[in-house]
N, C-alpha and C positions, 0 to 999 in steps of 0.2 A: 504493499500498501503506500503509495506515493504522499507524502503529508504536507501540505501547502498551508501557510500562515498569510493573510490580508490584512497588512497596517496601513489604515487610512483614520482620516480625519471624517470622512464621510463616506458611507458604505455605498451609496450610489455611483459613486465614481469609480468603482471596481466591481460593481452587481454585474454586468454583462460579461466580465472576463470571470468571474466567479462561479456564475452559472454555466459558464462553457466547460469550466473545469470538471465542476461536481458532476456533469453528464458522463464522465467518463467514471467508470466502476471500481477502477484503480485510485482515485484521487480522494485523501480524506483532508477537507477544507477547514480551516476555521478562522476566528475574523479577532484582531485587536485593535481598540480604537483611543491607546493610549501608551506610551513609550514603556513605561515599567510592566505594564501587563503582558507585552509584546516580548519583552524581554526575559519577563518569567516563563513566558510561554516557549520562547526559544530554548532555554534551560532545559524546562521539564519535558516538553512535547518532542523536541528537537527536529523540527520541520526539515524537509529535504530542501526547501523554496521557500523564502519570503518575498513577498511581493510587497512593494514600498511605495506608496502615493506618493506626489512631490512635497507634502509636508506631513511631518507627525509631531502633533502639538503645535510648539514653534519653531521645532527643527526642521532643516529641508533633510529630504529623504538620505543624501548622499552624508548630511552629518549622523544621521540615525544609522547608516550602515558601517559607518565608524565606528558605533557602539557595538553594533551587532558582532562585527570582526572581533572586536576585544573581548567580546562573550564567548564565542564559538567561531573561531577563522575557518573552520570547515562548513559552515552555512552557506549555502548557494542562495544570491539574492538578484531580485529583478527591480528595476527603479521606473518608475515613471516619471519621464522628462519631457520638456518643450524644446530642450537644446537640439540644435542642429547634431547629427549624428559622431561628425569628429569633436565638435565641441564637446559633448559628453564623454566621450573615451578618454579626453584629455584629462577634464575635472574628475574624473571616475577611475582613474589609473591608479593601481594598485591595491582598490579594495575590490577586485576579483568579482564585479557584478554580470552574472549571467548574462542578461540581457538589458536593454532598454525599451520601455514601453510608452507609447504614445498617451497622451491624455484620454480617459476614458476607452481603455484598451477593451476590444471585443473578442470574436469567436477565433478570428486566425491567430490573433497574438496568443490565445490559449492553446490553440494547436502548435504553433512554434515552440511555446515555453515546456511543452511537454516533450516536444522532439528533443529540445535542447538538454530537459531532464533524463532523457531515458539511460544516454550513457553514463549517467552518473547516480541514479538511484536503484536501490537492489530489486533484483528481478523477484515478481510475485513468487511465494511459495506454493506448491501444488501439492 
C-alpha cells in the first residue's frame, strides 16, 4: 500500500488530485492542515509521499519541505508551485523534491506521481 499525505491550508486546492489518487486501490491517503500535525504524521505513519501545497500555515512549501527533510530525509515530496520549471528546480535543489505540481493539480498529475513513485515504493504483498 502506497501511503500519501496531503498537506495544505485549503483542502479544495488538492481535492481533485486526492480523488484521483484514492481511485487507486493501492493508495492510502491522509490529510493534514497544520505543520506540527503533518510532521507528527510523517514520523508516525511514514508516508511514501508528502504532497505539499504552496503554503503550510505561514511557511512556503519549500520551507516546510526543509523541515520534512530534517525529520526524515527518506520521505519523497511533491510541491505545488507556480514557478517556471527551471526556476523551481533551482530553488528546490538539494531538497530531493520528486515532482513539481501545478496549482490545483488533477488526474494527469496523479498518474504522473504514481508512475514516479512506482520504483521507490515497496511492491504490494500477495
